[in-house]
C-alpha positions, 0 to 999 in steps of 0.5 A, spaced: 481 474 469 481 471 476 482 475 482 486 470 487 490 473 490 492 480 492 500 481 494 500 488 500 506 490 502 508 495 507 513 500 507 512 505 514 516 511 516 515 514 523 515 521 520 512 528 521 515 531 515 508 531 510 502 534 511 496 535 507 496 535 498 500 528 499 503 523 495 508 518 497 509 514 491 511 516 484 510 511 478 514 511 471 511 505 467 512 499 472 517 503 475 515 505 482 519 510 487 517 513 493 519 519 495 517 519 503 524 519 507 525 512 506 526 513 499 525 507 494 525 504 487 522 498 485 521 495 479 515 489 476 515 485 470 512 489 464 506 485 464 504 488 470 498 493 467 498 500 472 490 500 475 490 507 480 493 510 485 489 513 492 491 517 498 488 518 503 488 520 511 486 513 515 486 511 523 489 505 525 489 504 534 487 511 535 493 514 530 491 517 524 496 515 519 497 519 511 497 513 506 498 512 498 497 507 494 499 504 488 495 498 485 497 494 479 494 487 476 496 481 471 492 476 470 491 473 477 494 478 481 493 485 484 500 488 487 498 494 492 504 497 494 502 502 500 507 507 503 505 511 509 507 517 514 504 518 521 500 525 519 503 528 526 510 527 530 505 525 536 509 519 540 513 514 537 510 508 534 511 499 535 513 496 529 515 490 531 510 485 530 512 486 523 519 483 519 525 486 520 527 488 513 532 494 509 531 497 503 536 501 500 539 501 506 534 504 510 531 499 516 525 498 516 519 494 517 515 489 512 509 485 511 507 481 505 500 478 505 496 474 501 489 472 501 484 469 497 478 474 495 474 469 495 475 467 502 473 474 504 466 475 507 462 481 504 463 486 510 471 484 510 471 487 503 467 493 505 471 494 511 478 494 507 479 502 503 483 498 498 478 492 495 474 499 496 478 503 491 478 497 486 471 496 486 469 504 486 474 504 478 471 499 476 474 493 478 471 486 477 472 481 482 468 476 479 472 475 473 
């Protein structure tokens, strides 16, 4: 499998309704459901294989986020779906730099990022929690 592209879909909601023990994305074969405030459903082609999930807390700009991810693989593509909720209720968030979008009637912001893994530096790969998750689960980037 040659890994040449990663598709990253970001669904963001500013909410404090969730705490520890979170999991914002559920899967049923190739049907993906989010269960945070932005309830959404996505169906992937049947040839995508479910690789795994990860739930973690990350800090961006001094703000803590609860993050859930699900990863799917096909030929030379990796799709990492990402749903996040602000860990606490302090202050708001500004996602105005992201593309305005809507999903199931809810206004949101989204970002789709594609990049070639072979163009990334070793430091960038080590700093990327998504790529580290894949490596820790025996994904071989060189195939």
